[in-house]
N, C-alpha and C positions, 0 to 999 in steps of 0.2 A: 759223911757223904750222904748217907740215908737220911740224916736229919735235914740236910740241905734240900733234898728232893721233897721232903715232907713240907718244908717251909714254902717251897715254890708252889707245890700243889695247893697248899692252904691259901696262898696269895691269889692263885688263879681262881680258885673257887670263890674267894671273896670278891674278886673283880667281876666275875660273871654274875654274882648275886647283886652287885652294885649296878651293873649295866642293864640287867634284864628289865627293870621298870622303865628305864629311859627308852629302850627299844619298843616296849609296849606302848608308851605314851606317844612316840612318834608315829606308830602305826595307827593309833586311835586318832591322832591329829590329822594324819593323811586321809583317813576315812571320813573324818568330820569335814575336812576341807573339800573332799570329793563330793560329799553330800551337799555341802553349802553351794559348791559350784553348780552341781546338778539342780539344786533348788533355785539358784539364781537364774540358771538357763531356763528352767521351767517358768520362773517368774517373768523373765523377759519374753518368753513365748506367749505366756498368758496375757502379758501387757500388750503384746503385739496383736493378739486375738481381740483383746478388749478395745484397743485403738481401732482395729479394722471394723469391729462391730459398731463402735462409736461413729467412725467415718461413714459406714454404710447407713447407720441410723440417721445421721445428719443429711446424707444425700437423699435418703427416702423422705425425710422431713421437707427438704427443699422441693423435691418432686411433688410431694403432697400439697405443699403450699401453692406451687405453680399450677398443679392440676386443679386445685380448688379455685384459684383465681381465674383459670381458663373456663371452668364450669360456670362461675359467676358471670363471666363475659358472655358465654354462650347463652345463658339464661336471659340476660338482657337483650342479646341479639335476637333470640327466639321470640321474645316478647314484642320487640320492634317488628319482626317479620310477620308475626300474627296480626299486628295492627295494620301493617302495610297490605297484607293479603286481604284483610277485611275491607280496607279502603278500596283496593283494586276490584274486589268482587262487587262492592257497591257501585263503583264507577262503571264496571261492565254491565251491571243491571240497568244503570241509567242510560248507557249508550245503546243497549239493546232496545230499551223503551223508545229512545229517540229514533233508532232505525225503523222500528215498527211504525212510528208516526210518520217518518219520511216516506216509507213505502205506501202508507195509506194516502198521504198527501200526493205522492207521485201518481197513484192511480187516478186521483181526481184532477191533477194538473195535466196529465198527458192529453186528454181530449181538448182542454183549453189551449194547449200549445198547437195542436193540429188545427184548431179553429183559427188561431192567430196567424198561422202560416198561410192558410187558405185565404184569409182576408187580405193579407199582405200581397199574395199573388194576384188576387183579383184587382187590388188597388193599382198595382204596377201595370196590369193589362189595360186598365181604364184611364190611367194617368197620361199626361203629356209624354211622348215617347223619347225622352232624353236618356242617354246611357242605357239603352234598353237591354243590351246584351249583358252588361255588368250587373244590372239590377235583377234580371231574370236568373242569371247564374247564382246570385246570392240567395234567392228564394229556393233554387234547386239544391243548394248546399244545405239549407235548413231542413229540407225534406229528407235528405240523406242522414243528417246528424240526429234528427228526432227518432229515427228507427235504429240507431246504434246502441247496443247494450253496454259498450265500453265508455259511453259518455254519460255523465251524471245528469239528472234532471235539472240541477241548478245551472250547469254549464249550457244545457240546451236552452233553458229559459233566458240565460244571459245573452246568448247569441241571437235569439229572436228579438229581445229588447234592443240589442245593438243595431239590428237591421231596421227596426222601427225608428230608432234615433237617427240613423243615416237618412232615412226617407224624410224625417221631420226637418233635418238640417237643409235638405234641398229646397224647402219652401222659403228660406230666408238667406240664400246665398246667390252669388253670381258666378258663372263659370264659363270658360271657353275651352273647347276641345275639338279635335279633328276626327272625323269618322266618315262613313259612306252614307249616301242617301240614294234612294231609288224613287224618283218622282217623274222620271221621263222614260221609264222602261229600261233603264240601264243604271248600274251603280256608278256613282260619282263621289269623289272625295271632296268634302267641303269643310269649312270651319263653322262650328255651331256656337251660338251664344245663348246661354240659358240665364234668364233673370227670374230667380225663384221658380215658381210655377206659373207666373203671370205670362211670360212670353218665351217661346223657343223659336229662334230665327237662325238662318244660315246664310253664308256668303260663299260663293264659289272661290276657288283659289286664285282666279284671275281678277277677282273683285268686281266682276261685271254683272253678277246676278245675285239677288237676295230674295229670300222667301221666308215664310213663317208657317208654323203649324196651326191649323184651324181646328181647334178642339171640337167645335160644333159639328163640322163635317168629317172630322177624323181623317184629315188629309192635308197635304202641303199646298200652299198657295204662293204664287210668285208675287213679290212686292214691286212697286214701281221704283224707279231709280232714286227717288228722293230719300229712300231709306238707306242707300249705300253708305253715305258718310256717317250717319248716326250709328249704324251697325258696326262699321269699321272702328269707330271710336269706342263703342261698347266692348268690342273684342280687345282693344288695347287696355281698357280699364280692367277687364276681367283677368288679363294676363299680367296685371300690375306694371304695365308699360306706360300708364298715364294715371294722373290723379282722378279719383272718383268725381263724377259730374253727372248732371242730368242729361239723359239721352232720349231721343225720340224712338219709340218702338211701337209696333202694332199691338193693341190690346184686344182681347177677345170680343168685347162689346162693340168696339169700333169695327173690327173685322166683320162681325155679323151684320152691321149696318151698312158699311160701304167699302170695306177693304182697307181703310186707313184710319189711323188715330188722329 
């Protein structure tokens, strides 16, 4: 019996001696595996950090390239702007020089324009008195305009020349208009016929009286009845109610000699 226990004890000791290295190897393997797993995790984490750094570096590189491109564009733009500013400064200098010349010319032109208006006013006063109100008001408007600071000298001069042109046109046109006349001490409405500046005649609305302006005497004179039909026909021609034709009118020389042409 004691021998049997001895044999069992010996077997158990042998079994423990046999299993001990296996248990130690398993523990070492587990430790190695844990270390490998840890190392792998650290490698994954490191790779993640590397990948992030790579991505960040790539993003920074893209930003750098974009910024560099933007800087190049800005440099080109700034160069263009400098050239534009230089051109504008040169243009401003030229404009200022022109303004200075205009002001100088304006100071010289102003007296000339005043003289032209005065001459025109005197001309209207001495001329045959047709459309006298209209022409006098035109001269008055010129006197107002020439003293206005909000009207340029060029516009003032244009208006003056326009008035001169209108007066010039009167010398080669025929016109009929209705207005009042005072040659009997009372205003009467009559039809006027103007033939250039050669003749200014009138006919009463009833067609029974005709007269003409005598520039030599600066007064109206009544014409004989032989002028009624010619003046009536002249009024129709001026109003484009009849074709142009030769008409008989009193001329200044004839009036001075005997009152008829």
